[in-house]
Every structure is written in structure tokens, then in C-alpha cells.
C-alpha positions, 0 to 999 in steps of 0.5 A, a space after each residue: 637660375 634653373 637649366 630650363 630658365 637659362 635655356 628659355 632665356 637663351 632661346 629668347 635672346 637668340 630669337 630676338 637677335 635673329 629677328 633684328 637681322 643677324 643670321 649667325 652668332 659667332 661661336 667665340 662670342 657665345 662661348 664668352 657669354 656662356 663662360 660669364 654665365 658659368 662663372 657667376 654665383 649660383 644666386 639668381 642674377 638681377 634684372 640689371 645683370 641680365 640686361 647687361 648680359 643682353 647688352 654685352 651680347 648685342 655689342 659683341 654681335 654688332 662689333 662682329 657684324 661691323 668687322 665682317 662688313 669691313 673685311 668684305 669691303 676690303 675683299 671687294 676692293 682687292 678684287 676690283 683693283 686686281 681686275 683694273 690691273 689686269 685690264 690695264 696690262 692687257 690693254 698696254 701689251 695688246 694695244 702695243 702688239 696691234 700697233 706694232 703689227 699695223 706698223 710692220 704690215 705698212 712697212 712691209 709694203 714700202 720697205 720690206 728690208 726693214 721689217 726684220 728690224 721691227 719684228 723683234 719688237 713684237 715679241 715682248 708685247 706678245 709675251 706680256 699679253 700671254 703673261 696677263 692672260 695666264 694671270 687671268 686664269 690663275 686668278 680664278 684658280 686662286 679663288 677656287 683654292 681659297 674657297 675650299 675648306 682643305 688646309 692644303 688648298 689655302 697654301 695652293 691659293 696663296 702660291 697661285 696668288 703670288 704667281 698671279 702677282 709675279 706674272 702681272 708685274 712681269 707683263 709690265 716688264 714685258 711692256 717696258 722691254 717692248 718699248 725699249 726695243 721699239 725705241 732702238 729700232 726706230 732710232 736705227 731706222 732713221 
């Protein structure tokens, strides 16, 4: 096969692939295909061999498209799960803080001497809201680092992602701490 014939065949295959909706061909697949062509004997490949090459290339493209779609769906799932966790932690701590504020405000009207016993219960819930608010901001920063092409930014993205996880889990810990404090304050109130 001459160079021009090969170029014409390659161009026709790529145009056919593009017409079927594939926007990109992965370099590894193209290199594998070209290695196979390079390692074939110099004689003219048969029509069956050419069709086999086309089928193999199309198969590689479909596998890569499927893998890309699976990775994309997994990423979407992770983002949705993270957003749900952020919302639940914010609602838990924020709701508890508002409830404690309402209770302390009501308590101040009737038994002002007991307010100090309950005011300490508000602090862990406030810390939990702060932790989850910082987590929300760090999530954006983490994605920004991951989107960058610099090698060091991937490491910063991973570090900020780990910090997000730590702060998210700590917000649940703050909620448990606040519940524990509130429970003991109510016990001593009676």
C-alpha cells in the first residue's frame, strides 16, 4: 500500500467515524492501529484484513466511548452525593442551632437564670454550620484545582478534597457533640 493510499484510507475512516458522532479518537487507540499497520507485511492487505482493521478500530472507539460515559456518570453520582451530604449536614446543624436559639430566647423570658446552662449547647451546632460552610467553599476550590492542567494542582485538588471530607465528617461530629450537650443540659434542667 502506498503512502497516499494509506493516507486516503485513514482519512476516509476518520471521516466515517466523525460522521457517526464520535468527536475524538484517543491517541492510544490510533497508535495501536498504526502499530498494527506498521507490523504488517509490505504486500497489499486483503479487503477482509482492511475490514477487520476497520471493525477493530470501531470496537476500540466504542469501548472508549462507553468507558468515558461510565466515568462521567460516576463523577456525576459523586457530585450529587456530595451535595446531598452538604445539605443534610447544613440542615442538621443549622436547624439545631435555630431550635436552640428559639428555646434559649423563650427560656430567657421565664427563667433567665437557666439560660447560661443552655447557651453552651449552641456552640457545637454553630461550629458544625461553620465547618459545612467552609466545606462548601472548599468543594469549589477542589474542583478548580482538578480542572487545572498543572501537575501540582492535582495534588492540591486531592488535598482540598480530603479536607472537605474531614470537615464534612466533623460537622456530623459537632452535631453529635451538640446533642450530647443539649441532652445533659435538659437533664440538669429538670
